[in-house]
Every structure is written in C-alpha cells, then in structure tokens.
C-alpha positions in Angstrom: 103.0 114.4 125.1 105.8 114.5 122.6 105.4 114.3 118.8 108.0 112.3 116.9 108.2 112.2 113.1 109.9 109.2 111.5 112.6 109.7 108.9 110.2 108.4 106.3 107.6 110.9 107.2 110.1 113.8 107.4 111.4 112.9 104.0 107.8 113.2 102.7 107.3 116.6 104.3 110.6 117.7 102.7 109.5 116.5 99.3 106.2 118.3 99.7 108.0 121.5 100.7 110.3 121.3 97.7 107.2 121.0 95.4 105.4 123.9 97.1 108.6 126.0 96.7 108.8 125.2 93.0 105.2 126.3 92.4 105.2 129.4 94.6 107.3 132.2 96.0 110.7 131.8 97.7 110.3 130.6 101.2 106.8 129.1 100.7 108.0 125.6 101.0 109.6 126.2 104.3 106.5 127.9 105.6 104.3 125.0 104.4 106.6 122.4 106.1 106.5 124.4 109.3 102.7 124.5 109.3 102.6 120.8 108.6 104.9 120.1 111.5 102.8 122.4 113.8 99.7 120.5 112.8 101.4 117.2 113.8 102.4 118.8 117.2 98.8 119.8 117.8 97.8 116.1 117.6 100.0 115.2 120.5 97.5 115.8 123.3 97.5 113.7 126.4 94.5 111.5 127.2 93.0 111.6 123.7 92.0 108.4 122.1 92.2 108.6 118.3 90.2 106.1 116.2 92.1 103.7 113.9 92.5 104.5 110.2 89.8 103.3 107.8 92.3 102.3 105.1 93.1 98.5 105.3 96.9 98.9 105.0 97.1 101.4 107.9 94.5 99.4 109.9 96.7 96.4 109.8 99.5 98.4 111.5 97.0 99.8 114.1 97.7 103.3 112.9 95.4 106.2 113.7 94.9 108.9 111.0 94.5 112.6 110.8 94.6 115.1 107.9 96.5 118.2 107.0 95.0 119.7 103.8 95.0 116.8 101.3 97.5 114.7 103.2 96.8 111.8 105.5 99.0 111.5 108.6 99.3 107.9 110.0 100.5 107.6 113.5 100.6 105.6 116.7 100.5 106.6 120.3 103.3 104.8 122.3 103.4 105.6 126.0 103.8 109.4 126.1 104.7 109.8 122.4 102.8 110.4 119.2 104.9 108.8 116.5 104.1 109.7 112.9 105.0 106.7 110.6 103.5 107.6 107.2 102.3 110.7 105.3 100.4 109.9 102.1 98.4 112.1 99.8 94.7 111.3 100.3 94.1 110.7 96.6 96.4 107.6 96.7 94.3 105.9 99.3 91.5 104.4 97.3 
C-alpha cells in the first residue's frame, strides 16, 4: 500500500518542522519531519481496517485517525492508497 500526503498536510508538517527547528538545534526540524512522514508510511499496511475518527468534523468526511505525538493524522484508504488529508494538533479538537 502506498502512503500519499496531501499538499495541505505536507504544509502542516513543514510548519511544524520550522517551529521545531526554531526551538531546538539546527537540523532538528528536518529530523522531526522525517520521523513524522515515517510514522505515516507505517500506517499504510494492506488489509488493515482503521476505525473512523471520533471528532464530528472528521467523521463527516469518513476519515480514520491516528496519532503522532500530539498530532492527529486524518486519512482515508482509497483502493491501495492511504491518503492523509489533515494533520491537526490534538488540543484543537475539543
């Protein structure tokens, strides 16, 4: 199965990486972004059924959710692709 990250989600990962870089040592943002993307790739496992998200906005779009640290990854499985549509900090989902 292939993992696809939407432009919107990639933009979020880039923003997170810039913040991490600004708070830590040089290169830390790039390492964080790489770990984030690796976590997404690990979700792309064939024949796995993910439950739908609990949050009403994501549920309306039939997104499944997973987490990376404090971040919620909202995605759909389409054919043989896992498509990440949204990445949101968990504290924003109340």
